[in-house]
PDB file with SEQRES, HELIX, SHEET and CRYST1 records, atoms N, CA, C and O in Angstrom:
SEQRES   1 A   81  MET GLY LYS GLU GLU LYS TRP ARG LEU ASP ASN LEU MET          
SEQRES   2 A   81  GLY THR ALA LEU PHE ASP GLN ASP VAL HIS ASN ARG LEU          
SEQRES   3 A   81  VAL TYR ASP ARG ASP THR SER LEU PHE SER ALA PHE GLY          
SEQRES   4 A   81  LEU SER LYS GLU THR GLN ASN TRP LEU ARG ALA ILE GLU          
SEQRES   5 A   81  ALA ASN SER LEU THR GLU LEU ALA GLN ALA ILE VAL ALA          
SEQRES   6 A   81  HIS SER GLN SER GLU ILE PHE VAL LEU ILE PRO LEU SER          
SEQRES   7 A   81  ALA PRO ALA                                                  
HELIX    1 AA1 LYS A    3  PHE A   18  1                                  16    
HELIX    2 AA2 GLN A   20  ASN A   24  1                                   5    
HELIX    3 AA3 ARG A   25  ASP A   29  3                                   5    
HELIX    4 AA4 THR A   32  ALA A   37  1                                   6    
HELIX    5 AA5 LYS A   42  ALA A   50  1                                   9    
HELIX    6 AA6 LEU A   56  LEU A   74  1                                  19    
CRYST1    1.000    1.000    1.000  90.00  90.00  90.00 P 1           1          
ATOM      1  N   MET A   1     161.142  78.383 -21.141  1.00  0.00           N  
ATOM      2  CA  MET A   1     161.575  77.860 -22.426  1.00  0.00           C  
ATOM      3  C   MET A   1     162.886  77.112 -22.214  1.00  0.00           C  
ATOM      4  O   MET A   1     163.821  77.628 -21.602  1.00  0.00           O  
ATOM      5  N   GLY A   2     162.934  75.912 -22.720  1.00  0.00           N  
ATOM      6  CA  GLY A   2     164.108  75.073 -22.539  1.00  0.00           C  
ATOM      7  C   GLY A   2     165.266  75.463 -23.448  1.00  0.00           C  
ATOM      8  O   GLY A   2     165.127  76.272 -24.365  1.00  0.00           O  
ATOM      9  N   LYS A   3     166.394  74.865 -23.163  1.00  0.00           N  
ATOM     10  CA  LYS A   3     167.623  75.154 -23.903  1.00  0.00           C  
ATOM     11  C   LYS A   3     167.474  74.863 -25.401  1.00  0.00           C  
ATOM     12  O   LYS A   3     167.875  75.673 -26.236  1.00  0.00           O  
ATOM     13  N   GLU A   4     166.899  73.714 -25.734  1.00  0.00           N  
ATOM     14  CA  GLU A   4     166.729  73.357 -27.147  1.00  0.00           C  
ATOM     15  C   GLU A   4     165.754  74.294 -27.850  1.00  0.00           C  
ATOM     16  O   GLU A   4     165.960  74.660 -29.007  1.00  0.00           O  
ATOM     17  N   GLU A   5     164.702  74.677 -27.155  1.00  0.00           N  
ATOM     18  CA  GLU A   5     163.720  75.598 -27.741  1.00  0.00           C  
ATOM     19  C   GLU A   5     164.379  76.954 -27.999  1.00  0.00           C  
ATOM     20  O   GLU A   5     164.142  77.572 -29.037  1.00  0.00           O  
ATOM     21  N   LYS A   6     165.200  77.416 -27.062  1.00  0.00           N  
ATOM     22  CA  LYS A   6     165.915  78.682 -27.259  1.00  0.00           C  
ATOM     23  C   LYS A   6     166.853  78.581 -28.454  1.00  0.00           C  
ATOM     24  O   LYS A   6     166.983  79.530 -29.226  1.00  0.00           O  
ATOM     25  N   TRP A   7     167.511  77.424 -28.610  1.00  0.00           N  
ATOM     26  CA  TRP A   7     168.405  77.229 -29.745  1.00  0.00           C  
ATOM     27  C   TRP A   7     167.622  77.307 -31.057  1.00  0.00           C  
ATOM     28  O   TRP A   7     168.079  77.926 -32.018  1.00  0.00           O  
ATOM     29  N   ARG A   8     166.452  76.683 -31.097  1.00  0.00           N  
ATOM     30  CA  ARG A   8     165.617  76.719 -32.309  1.00  0.00           C  
ATOM     31  C   ARG A   8     165.183  78.148 -32.633  1.00  0.00           C  
ATOM     32  O   ARG A   8     165.196  78.568 -33.789  1.00  0.00           O  
ATOM     33  N   LEU A   9     164.802  78.879 -31.596  1.00  0.00           N  
ATOM     34  CA  LEU A   9     164.379  80.264 -31.786  1.00  0.00           C  
ATOM     35  C   LEU A   9     165.553  81.125 -32.250  1.00  0.00           C  
ATOM     36  O   LEU A   9     165.391  81.964 -33.136  1.00  0.00           O  
ATOM     37  N   ASP A  10     166.724  80.928 -31.665  1.00  0.00           N  
ATOM     38  CA  ASP A  10     167.928  81.650 -32.109  1.00  0.00           C  
ATOM     39  C   ASP A  10     168.237  81.339 -33.569  1.00  0.00           C  
ATOM     40  O   ASP A  10     168.615  82.226 -34.334  1.00  0.00           O  
ATOM     41  N   ASN A  11     168.076  80.086 -33.945  1.00  0.00           N  
ATOM     42  CA  ASN A  11     168.316  79.675 -35.324  1.00  0.00           C  
ATOM     43  C   ASN A  11     167.349  80.391 -36.271  1.00  0.00           C  
ATOM     44  O   ASN A  11     167.753  80.863 -37.334  1.00  0.00           O  
ATOM     45  N   LEU A  12     166.094  80.471 -35.891  1.00  0.00           N  
ATOM     46  CA  LEU A  12     165.094  81.176 -36.692  1.00  0.00           C  
ATOM     47  C   LEU A  12     165.448  82.655 -36.819  1.00  0.00           C  
ATOM     48  O   LEU A  12     165.411  83.211 -37.916  1.00  0.00           O  
ATOM     49  N   MET A  13     165.790  83.289 -35.707  1.00  0.00           N  
ATOM     50  CA  MET A  13     166.134  84.712 -35.734  1.00  0.00           C  
ATOM     51  C   MET A  13     167.366  84.957 -36.601  1.00  0.00           C  
ATOM     52  O   MET A  13     167.401  85.915 -37.374  1.00  0.00           O  
ATOM     53  N   GLY A  14     168.365  84.106 -36.476  1.00  0.00           N  
ATOM     54  CA  GLY A  14     169.572  84.248 -37.286  1.00  0.00           C  
ATOM     55  C   GLY A  14     169.287  84.094 -38.765  1.00  0.00           C  
ATOM     56  O   GLY A  14     169.820  84.838 -39.588  1.00  0.00           O  
ATOM     57  N   THR A  15     168.454  83.139 -39.098  1.00  0.00           N  
ATOM     58  CA  THR A  15     168.083  82.936 -40.499  1.00  0.00           C  
ATOM     59  C   THR A  15     167.336  84.153 -41.032  1.00  0.00           C  
ATOM     60  O   THR A  15     167.532  84.551 -42.180  1.00  0.00           O  
ATOM     61  N   ALA A  16     166.482  84.745 -40.199  1.00  0.00           N  
ATOM     62  CA  ALA A  16     165.713  85.921 -40.613  1.00  0.00           C  
ATOM     63  C   ALA A  16     166.612  87.123 -40.912  1.00  0.00           C  
ATOM     64  O   ALA A  16     166.236  88.005 -41.684  1.00  0.00           O  
ATOM     65  N   LEU A  17     167.786  87.155 -40.308  1.00  0.00           N  
ATOM     66  CA  LEU A  17     168.728  88.246 -40.586  1.00  0.00           C  
ATOM     67  C   LEU A  17     169.244  88.203 -42.019  1.00  0.00           C  
ATOM     68  O   LEU A  17     169.525  89.243 -42.614  1.00  0.00           O  
ATOM     69  N   PHE A  18     169.368  87.004 -42.570  1.00  0.00           N  
ATOM     70  CA  PHE A  18     170.004  86.830 -43.874  1.00  0.00           C  
ATOM     71  C   PHE A  18     169.051  86.445 -45.001  1.00  0.00           C  
ATOM     72  O   PHE A  18     169.427  86.485 -46.172  1.00  0.00           O  
ATOM     73  N   ASP A  19     167.840  86.078 -44.662  1.00  0.00           N  
ATOM     74  CA  ASP A  19     166.876  85.626 -45.666  1.00  0.00           C  
ATOM     75  C   ASP A  19     165.624  86.497 -45.576  1.00  0.00           C  
ATOM     76  O   ASP A  19     164.864  86.401 -44.613  1.00  0.00           O  
ATOM     77  N   GLN A  20     165.415  87.343 -46.578  1.00  0.00           N  
ATOM     78  CA  GLN A  20     164.307  88.298 -46.548  1.00  0.00           C  
ATOM     79  C   GLN A  20     162.947  87.605 -46.485  1.00  0.00           C  
ATOM     80  O   GLN A  20     162.031  88.105 -45.832  1.00  0.00           O  
ATOM     81  N   ASP A  21     162.806  86.462 -47.153  1.00  0.00           N  
ATOM     82  CA  ASP A  21     161.543  85.729 -47.109  1.00  0.00           C  
ATOM     83  C   ASP A  21     161.248  85.248 -45.688  1.00  0.00           C  
ATOM     84  O   ASP A  21     160.130  85.406 -45.198  1.00  0.00           O  
ATOM     85  N   VAL A  22     162.241  84.668 -45.033  1.00  0.00           N  
ATOM     86  CA  VAL A  22     162.063  84.215 -43.644  1.00  0.00           C  
ATOM     87  C   VAL A  22     161.781  85.421 -42.752  1.00  0.00           C  
ATOM     88  O   VAL A  22     160.924  85.357 -41.870  1.00  0.00           O  
ATOM     89  N   HIS A  23     162.496  86.511 -42.980  1.00  0.00           N  
ATOM     90  CA  HIS A  23     162.279  87.749 -42.219  1.00  0.00           C  
ATOM     91  C   HIS A  23     160.820  88.182 -42.308  1.00  0.00           C  
ATOM     92  O   HIS A  23     160.177  88.428 -41.288  1.00  0.00           O  
ATOM     93  N   ASN A  24     160.302  88.274 -43.524  1.00  0.00           N  
ATOM     94  CA  ASN A  24     158.923  88.728 -43.715  1.00  0.00           C  
ATOM     95  C   ASN A  24     157.916  87.756 -43.107  1.00  0.00           C  
ATOM     96  O   ASN A  24     156.941  88.177 -42.484  1.00  0.00           O  
ATOM     97  N   ARG A  25     158.146  86.477 -43.286  1.00  0.00           N  
ATOM     98  CA  ARG A  25     157.234  85.471 -42.730  1.00  0.00           C  
ATOM     99  C   ARG A  25     157.247  85.492 -41.207  1.00  0.00           C  
ATOM    100  O   ARG A  25     156.230  85.207 -40.574  1.00  0.00           O  
ATOM    101  N   LEU A  26     158.382  85.826 -40.617  1.00  0.00           N  
ATOM    102  CA  LEU A  26     158.488  85.895 -39.159  1.00  0.00           C  
ATOM    103  C   LEU A  26     157.893  87.187 -38.617  1.00  0.00           C  
ATOM    104  O   LEU A  26     157.032  87.157 -37.737  1.00  0.00           O  
ATOM    105  N   VAL A  27     158.345  88.309 -39.135  1.00  0.00           N  
ATOM    106  CA  VAL A  27     157.957  89.606 -38.572  1.00  0.00           C  
ATOM    107  C   VAL A  27     156.536  90.003 -38.945  1.00  0.00           C  
ATOM    108  O   VAL A  27     155.774  90.440 -38.084  1.00  0.00           O  
ATOM    109  N   TYR A  28     156.170  89.858 -40.206  1.00  0.00           N  
ATOM    110  CA  TYR A  28     154.889  90.383 -40.669  1.00  0.00           C  
ATOM    111  C   TYR A  28     153.768  89.354 -40.704  1.00  0.00           C  
ATOM    112  O   TYR A  28     152.614  89.682 -40.429  1.00  0.00           O  
ATOM    113  N   ASP A  29     154.100  88.116 -41.040  1.00  0.00           N  
ATOM    114  CA  ASP A  29     153.062  87.096 -41.181  1.00  0.00           C  
ATOM    115  C   ASP A  29     152.897  86.228 -39.940  1.00  0.00           C  
ATOM    116  O   ASP A  29     151.825  85.672 -39.702  1.00  0.00           O  
ATOM    117  N   ARG A  30     153.965  86.113 -39.148  1.00  0.00           N  
ATOM    118  CA  ARG A  30     153.989  85.182 -38.007  1.00  0.00           C  
ATOM    119  C   ARG A  30     153.493  83.816 -38.485  1.00  0.00           C  
ATOM    120  O   ARG A  30     152.580  83.221 -37.911  1.00  0.00           O  
ATOM    121  N   ASP A  31     154.119  83.353 -39.538  1.00  0.00           N  
ATOM    122  CA  ASP A  31     153.748  82.152 -40.275  1.00  0.00           C  
ATOM    123  C   ASP A  31     153.965  80.886 -39.437  1.00  0.00           C  
ATOM    124  O   ASP A  31     155.097  80.544 -39.095  1.00  0.00           O  
ATOM    125  N   THR A  32     152.875  80.204 -39.116  1.00  0.00           N  
ATOM    126  CA  THR A  32     152.976  78.996 -38.291  1.00  0.00           C  
ATOM    127  C   THR A  32     153.729  77.874 -38.994  1.00  0.00           C  
ATOM    128  O   THR A  32     154.375  77.059 -38.336  1.00  0.00           O  
ATOM    129  N   SER A  33     153.654  77.820 -40.327  1.00  0.00           N  
ATOM    130  CA  SER A  33     154.416  76.779 -41.027  1.00  0.00           C  
ATOM    131  C   SER A  33     155.917  77.038 -40.906  1.00  0.00           C  
ATOM    132  O   SER A  33     156.707  76.095 -40.875  1.00  0.00           O  
ATOM    133  N   LEU A  34     156.312  78.295 -40.839  1.00  0.00           N  
ATOM    134  CA  LEU A  34     157.717  78.648 -40.604  1.00  0.00           C  
ATOM    135  C   LEU A  34     158.133  78.213 -39.204  1.00  0.00           C  
ATOM    136  O   LEU A  34     159.191  77.608 -39.026  1.00  0.00           O  
ATOM    137  N   PHE A  35     157.306  78.519 -38.216  1.00  0.00           N  
ATOM    138  CA  PHE A  35     157.608  78.128 -36.834  1.00  0.00           C  
ATOM    139  C   PHE A  35     157.742  76.613 -36.720  1.00  0.00           C  
ATOM    140  O   PHE A  35     158.648  76.105 -36.058  1.00  0.00           O  
ATOM    141  N   SER A  36     156.834  75.907 -37.369  1.00  0.00           N  
ATOM    142  CA  SER A  36     156.879  74.442 -37.335  1.00  0.00           C  
ATOM    143  C   SER A  36     158.131  73.909 -38.017  1.00  0.00           C  
ATOM    144  O   SER A  36     158.735  72.944 -37.551  1.00  0.00           O  
ATOM    145  N   ALA A  37     158.521  74.542 -39.124  1.00  0.00           N  
ATOM    146  CA  ALA A  37     159.716  74.103 -39.854  1.00  0.00           C  
ATOM    147  C   ALA A  37     160.971  74.220 -38.996  1.00  0.00           C  
ATOM    148  O   ALA A  37     161.925  73.465 -39.183  1.00  0.00           O  
ATOM    149  N   PHE A  38     160.973  75.160 -38.059  1.00  0.00           N  
ATOM    150  CA  PHE A  38     162.108  75.322 -37.158  1.00  0.00           C  
ATOM    151  C   PHE A  38     161.930  74.514 -35.870  1.00  0.00           C  
ATOM    152  O   PHE A  38     162.766  74.579 -34.969  1.00  0.00           O  
ATOM    153  N   GLY A  39     160.836  73.755 -35.791  1.00  0.00           N  
ATOM    154  CA  GLY A  39     160.626  72.853 -34.664  1.00  0.00           C  
ATOM    155  C   GLY A  39     160.177  73.511 -33.378  1.00  0.00           C  
ATOM    156  O   GLY A  39     160.354  72.950 -32.297  1.00  0.00           O  
ATOM    157  N   LEU A  40     159.592  74.703 -33.485  1.00  0.00           N  
ATOM    158  CA  LEU A  40     159.145  75.409 -32.283  1.00  0.00           C  
ATOM    159  C   LEU A  40     157.854  74.797 -31.739  1.00  0.00           C  
ATOM    160  O   LEU A  40     156.975  74.389 -32.498  1.00  0.00           O  
ATOM    161  N   SER A  41     157.762  74.743 -30.429  1.00  0.00           N  
ATOM    162  CA  SER A  41     156.578  74.180 -29.775  1.00  0.00           C  
ATOM    163  C   SER A  41     155.362  75.072 -30.028  1.00  0.00           C  
ATOM    164  O   SER A  41     155.501  76.247 -30.368  1.00  0.00           O  
ATOM    165  N   LYS A  42     154.184  74.503 -29.858  1.00  0.00           N  
ATOM    166  CA  LYS A  42     152.942  75.273 -30.008  1.00  0.00           C  
ATOM    167  C   LYS A  42     152.921  76.440 -29.022  1.00  0.00           C  
ATOM    168  O   LYS A  42     152.462  77.533 -29.353  1.00  0.00           O  
ATOM    169  N   GLU A  43     153.419  76.200 -27.812  1.00  0.00           N  
ATOM    170  CA  GLU A  43     153.450  77.262 -26.799  1.00  0.00           C  
ATOM    171  C   GLU A  43     154.307  78.436 -27.282  1.00  0.00           C  
ATOM    172  O   GLU A  43     153.893  79.591 -27.177  1.00  0.00           O  
ATOM    173  N   THR A  44     155.481  78.147 -27.803  1.00  0.00           N  
ATOM    174  CA  THR A  44     156.358  79.205 -28.309  1.00  0.00           C  
ATOM    175  C   THR A  44     155.740  79.877 -29.525  1.00  0.00           C  
ATOM    176  O   THR A  44     155.833  81.095 -29.672  1.00  0.00           O  
ATOM    177  N   GLN A  45     155.115  79.102 -30.392  1.00  0.00           N  
ATOM    178  CA  GLN A  45     154.455  79.675 -31.568  1.00  0.00           C  
ATOM    179  C   GLN A  45     153.364  80.657 -31.152  1.00  0.00           C  
ATOM    180  O   GLN A  45     153.270  81.755 -31.701  1.00  0.00           O  
ATOM    181  N   ASN A  46     152.547  80.266 -30.189  1.00  0.00           N  
ATOM    182  CA  ASN A  46     151.478  81.146 -29.710  1.00  0.00           C  
ATOM    183  C   ASN A  46     152.049  82.410 -29.091  1.00  0.00           C  
ATOM    184  O   ASN A  46     151.534  83.506 -29.310  1.00  0.00           O  
ATOM    185  N   TRP A  47     153.116  82.253 -28.318  1.00  0.00           N  
ATOM    186  CA  TRP A  47     153.764  83.399 -27.686  1.00  0.00           C  
ATOM    187  C   TRP A  47     154.326  84.348 -28.748  1.00  0.00           C  
ATOM    188  O   TRP A  47     154.153  85.563 -28.641  1.00  0.00           O  
ATOM    189  N   LEU A  48     154.993  83.810 -29.766  1.00  0.00           N  
ATOM    190  CA  LEU A  48     155.547  84.653 -30.832  1.00  0.00           C  
ATOM    191  C   LEU A  48     154.449  85.406 -31.578  1.00  0.00           C  
ATOM    192  O   LEU A  48     154.632  86.569 -31.938  1.00  0.00           O  
ATOM    193  N   ARG A  49     153.320  84.759 -31.812  1.00  0.00           N  
ATOM    194  CA  ARG A  49     152.220  85.427 -32.515  1.00  0.00           C  
ATOM    195  C   ARG A  49     151.621  86.552 -31.672  1.00  0.00           C  
ATOM    196  O   ARG A  49     151.064  87.504 -32.219  1.00  0.00           O  
ATOM    197  N   ALA A  50     151.731  86.453 -30.360  1.00  0.00           N  
ATOM    198  CA  ALA A  50     151.145  87.462 -29.476  1.00  0.00           C  
ATOM    199  C   ALA A  50     152.042  88.688 -29.278  1.00  0.00           C  
ATOM    200  O   ALA A  50     151.572  89.723 -28.804  1.00  0.00           O  
ATOM    201  N   ILE A  51     153.311  88.586 -29.632  1.00  0.00           N  
ATOM    202  CA  ILE A  51     154.235  89.712 -29.449  1.00  0.00           C  
ATOM    203  C   ILE A  51     153.882  90.825 -30.431  1.00  0.00           C  
ATOM    204  O   ILE A  51     153.698  90.587 -31.624  1.00  0.00           O  
ATOM    205  N   GLU A  52     153.791  92.040 -29.906  1.00  0.00           N  
ATOM    206  CA  GLU A  52     153.541  93.200 -30.758  1.00  0.00           C  
ATOM    207  C   GLU A  52     154.887  93.770 -31.177  1.00  0.00           C  
ATOM    208  O   GLU A  52     155.558  94.441 -30.394  1.00  0.00           O  
ATOM    209  N   ALA A  53     155.275  93.499 -32.414  1.00  0.00           N  
ATOM    210  CA  ALA A  53     156.550  93.980 -32.946  1.00  0.00           C  
ATOM    211  C   ALA A  53     156.393  94.245 -34.433  1.00  0.00           C  
ATOM    212  O   ALA A  53     155.764  93.471 -35.155  1.00  0.00           O  
ATOM    213  N   ASN A  54     156.972  95.347 -34.876  1.00  0.00           N  
ATOM    214  CA  ASN A  54     156.891  95.724 -36.286  1.00  0.00           C  
ATOM    215  C   ASN A  54     158.217  95.581 -37.013  1.00  0.00           C  
ATOM    216  O   ASN A  54     158.332  95.950 -38.182  1.00  0.00           O  
ATOM    217  N   SER A  55     159.215  95.048 -36.328  1.00  0.00           N  
ATOM    218  CA  SER A  55     160.523  94.852 -36.953  1.00  0.00           C  
ATOM    219  C   SER A  55     161.208  93.665 -36.293  1.00  0.00           C  
ATOM    220  O   SER A  55     160.804  93.210 -35.223  1.00  0.00           O  
ATOM    221  N   LEU A  56     162.242  93.178 -36.944  1.00  0.00           N  
ATOM    222  CA  LEU A  56     163.015  92.080 -36.369  1.00  0.00           C  
ATOM    223  C   LEU A  56     163.687  92.532 -35.077  1.00  0.00           C  
ATOM    224  O   LEU A  56     163.807  91.754 -34.131  1.00  0.00           O  
ATOM    225  N   THR A  57     164.122  93.782 -35.039  1.00  0.00           N  
ATOM    226  CA  THR A  57     164.750  94.332 -33.833  1.00  0.00           C  
ATOM    227  C   THR A  57     163.772  94.328 -32.666  1.00  0.00           C  
ATOM    228  O   THR A  57     164.125  93.904 -31.565  1.00  0.00           O  
ATOM    229  N   GLU A  58     162.550  94.794 -32.893  1.00  0.00           N  
ATOM    230  CA  GLU A  58     161.539  94.809 -31.828  1.00  0.00           C  
ATOM    231  C   GLU A  58     161.216  93.396 -31.366  1.00  0.00           C  
ATOM    232  O   GLU A  58     161.037  93.155 -30.173  1.00  0.00           O  
ATOM    233  N   LEU A  59     161.142  92.473 -32.301  1.00  0.00           N  
ATOM    234  CA  LEU A  59     160.868  91.082 -31.954  1.00  0.00           C  
ATOM    235  C   LEU A  59     162.009  90.517 -31.113  1.00  0.00           C  
ATOM    236  O   LEU A  59     161.772  89.840 -30.113  1.00  0.00           O  
ATOM    237  N   ALA A  60     163.246  90.797 -31.520  1.00  0.00           N  
ATOM    238  CA  ALA A  60     164.416  90.328 -30.770  1.00  0.00           C  
ATOM    239  C   ALA A  60     164.427  90.916 -29.360  1.00  0.00           C  
ATOM    240  O   ALA A  60     164.752  90.213 -28.403  1.00  0.00           O  
ATOM    241  N   GLN A  61     164.080  92.182 -29.221  1.00  0.00           N  
ATOM    242  CA  GLN A  61     164.036  92.815 -27.902  1.00  0.00           C  
ATOM    243  C   GLN A  61     163.001  92.143 -27.008  1.00  0.00           C  
ATOM    244  O   GLN A  61     163.247  91.937 -25.820  1.00  0.00           O  
ATOM    245  N   ALA A  62     161.857  91.805 -27.566  1.00  0.00           N  
ATOM    246  CA  ALA A  62     160.816  91.126 -26.790  1.00  0.00           C  
ATOM    247  C   ALA A  62     161.275  89.738 -26.363  1.00  0.00           C  
ATOM    248  O   ALA A  62     160.985  89.302 -25.249  1.00  0.00           O  
ATOM    249  N   ILE A  63     161.985  89.049 -27.238  1.00  0.00           N  
ATOM    250  CA  ILE A  63     162.487  87.714 -26.914  1.00  0.00           C  
ATOM    251  C   ILE A  63     163.523  87.794 -25.805  1.00  0.00           C  
ATOM    252  O   ILE A  63     163.500  86.989 -24.874  1.00  0.00           O  
ATOM    253  N   VAL A  64     164.433  88.762 -25.896  1.00  0.00           N  
ATOM    254  CA  VAL A  64     165.457  88.939 -24.860  1.00  0.00           C  
ATOM    255  C   VAL A  64     164.806  89.299 -23.530  1.00  0.00           C  
ATOM    256  O   VAL A  64     165.185  88.758 -22.491  1.00  0.00           O  
ATOM    257  N   ALA A  65     163.833  90.203 -23.550  1.00  0.00           N  
ATOM    258  CA  ALA A  65     163.144  90.590 -22.312  1.00  0.00           C  
ATOM    259  C   ALA A  65     162.472  89.380 -21.673  1.00  0.00           C  
ATOM    260  O   ALA A  65     162.509  89.216 -20.453  1.00  0.00           O  
ATOM    261  N   HIS A  66     161.864  88.543 -22.491  1.00  0.00           N  
ATOM    262  CA  HIS A  66     161.212  87.334 -21.980  1.00  0.00           C  
ATOM    263  C   HIS A  66     162.241  86.385 -21.371  1.00  0.00           C  
ATOM    264  O   HIS A  66     162.017  85.818 -20.301  1.00  0.00           O  
ATOM    265  N   SER A  67     163.357  86.218 -22.052  1.00  0.00           N  
ATOM    266  CA  SER A  67     164.415  85.329 -21.554  1.00  0.00           C  
ATOM    267  C   SER A  67     164.967  85.834 -20.235  1.00  0.00           C  
ATOM    268  O   SER A  67     165.226  85.045 -19.326  1.00  0.00           O  
ATOM    269  N   GLN A  68     165.151  87.145 -20.122  1.00  0.00           N  
ATOM    270  CA  GLN A  68     165.664  87.717 -18.878  1.00  0.00           C  
ATOM    271  C   GLN A  68     164.662  87.553 -17.749  1.00  0.00           C  
ATOM    272  O   GLN A  68     165.053  87.307 -16.608  1.00  0.00           O  
ATOM    273  N   SER A  69     163.375  87.685 -18.048  1.00  0.00           N  
ATOM    274  CA  SER A  69     162.368  87.515 -16.999  1.00  0.00           C  
ATOM    275  C   SER A  69     162.333  86.072 -16.517  1.00  0.00           C  
ATOM    276  O   SER A  69     162.072  85.821 -15.340  1.00  0.00           O  
ATOM    277  N   GLU A  70     162.595  85.116 -17.414  1.00  0.00           N  
ATOM    278  CA  GLU A  70     162.664  83.710 -17.000  1.00  0.00           C  
ATOM    279  C   GLU A  70     163.839  83.477 -16.060  1.00  0.00           C  
ATOM    280  O   GLU A  70     163.728  82.704 -15.109  1.00  0.00           O  
ATOM    281  N   ILE A  71     164.958  84.138 -16.318  1.00  0.00           N  
ATOM    282  CA  ILE A  71     166.136  83.992 -15.465  1.00  0.00           C  
ATOM    283  C   ILE A  71     165.832  84.509 -14.074  1.00  0.00           C  
ATOM    284  O   ILE A  71     166.196  83.874 -13.084  1.00  0.00           O  
ATOM    285  N   PHE A  72     165.166  85.660 -13.982  1.00  0.00           N  
ATOM    286  CA  PHE A  72     164.859  86.232 -12.678  1.00  0.00           C  
ATOM    287  C   PHE A  72     163.911  85.347 -11.877  1.00  0.00           C  
ATOM    288  O   PHE A  72     163.976  85.317 -10.648  1.00  0.00           O  
ATOM    289  N   VAL A  73     163.043  84.637 -12.560  1.00  0.00           N  
ATOM    290  CA  VAL A  73     162.125  83.731 -11.875  1.00  0.00           C  
ATOM    291  C   VAL A  73     162.895  82.565 -11.268  1.00  0.00           C  
ATOM    292  O   VAL A  73     162.523  82.060 -10.208  1.00  0.00           O  
ATOM    293  N   LEU A  74     163.958  82.138 -11.929  1.00  0.00           N  
ATOM    294  CA  LEU A  74     164.726  80.987 -11.468  1.00  0.00           C  
ATOM    295  C   LEU A  74     165.714  81.317 -10.358  1.00  0.00           C  
ATOM    296  O   LEU A  74     166.117  80.428  -9.609  1.00  0.00           O  
ATOM    297  N   ILE A  75     166.111  82.582 -10.240  1.00  0.00           N  
ATOM    298  CA  ILE A  75     167.097  82.981  -9.240  1.00  0.00           C  
ATOM    299  C   ILE A  75     166.374  83.603  -8.056  1.00  0.00           C  
ATOM    300  O   ILE A  75     165.656  84.589  -8.225  1.00  0.00           O  
ATOM    301  N   PRO A  76     166.549  83.045  -6.852  1.00  0.00           N  
ATOM    302  CA  PRO A  76     165.900  83.640  -5.684  1.00  0.00           C  
ATOM    303  C   PRO A  76     166.453  85.038  -5.413  1.00  0.00           C  
ATOM    304  O   PRO A  76     167.634  85.303  -5.638  1.00  0.00           O  
ATOM    305  N   LEU A  77     165.595  85.918  -4.932  1.00  0.00           N  
ATOM    306  CA  LEU A  77     166.012  87.284  -4.655  1.00  0.00           C  
ATOM    307  C   LEU A  77     166.867  87.391  -3.403  1.00  0.00           C  
ATOM    308  O   LEU A  77     167.695  88.295  -3.296  1.00  0.00           O  
ATOM    309  N   SER A  78     166.683  86.496  -2.472  1.00  0.00           N  
ATOM    310  CA  SER A  78     167.512  86.532  -1.266  1.00  0.00           C  
ATOM    311  C   SER A  78     167.896  85.108  -0.891  1.00  0.00           C  
ATOM    312  O   SER A  78     167.178  84.148  -1.172  1.00  0.00           O  
ATOM    313  N   ALA A  79     169.035  85.008  -0.255  1.00  0.00           N  
ATOM    314  CA  ALA A  79     169.518  83.693   0.171  1.00  0.00           C  
ATOM    315  C   ALA A  79     168.711  83.235   1.376  1.00  0.00           C  
ATOM    316  O   ALA A  79     168.292  84.055   2.193  1.00  0.00           O  
ATOM    317  N   PRO A  80     168.490  81.929   1.491  1.00  0.00           N  
ATOM    318  CA  PRO A  80     167.765  81.429   2.664  1.00  0.00           C  
ATOM    319  C   PRO A  80     168.558  81.685   3.942  1.00  0.00           C  
ATOM    320  O   PRO A  80     169.789  81.681   3.937  1.00  0.00           O  
ATOM    321  N   ALA A  81     167.842  81.905   5.020  1.00  0.00           N  
ATOM    322  CA  ALA A  81     168.492  82.212   6.311  1.00  0.00           C  
ATOM    323  C   ALA A  81     169.046  80.979   6.968  1.00  0.00           C  
ATOM    324  O   ALA A  81     169.620  81.064   8.054  1.00  0.00           O  
TER     325      ALA A  81                                                      
END                                                                             
């Protein structure tokens, strides 16, 4: 996930903290029109719909875990000889 996509997702999550309608549409409905309104790619939308989460906290944890796994993929485990 690129930098801009992460920013869009962060914006959506932040909005969900303060707006109950956005919260419900994100956590319970996984509303594609909401995802589109925040400019999320189809790939990210599909990924968000596949996450098993019953709360905003669980969803945030899954997003952080995914972001951390992307970082580990980019960093080599050992330096070249």
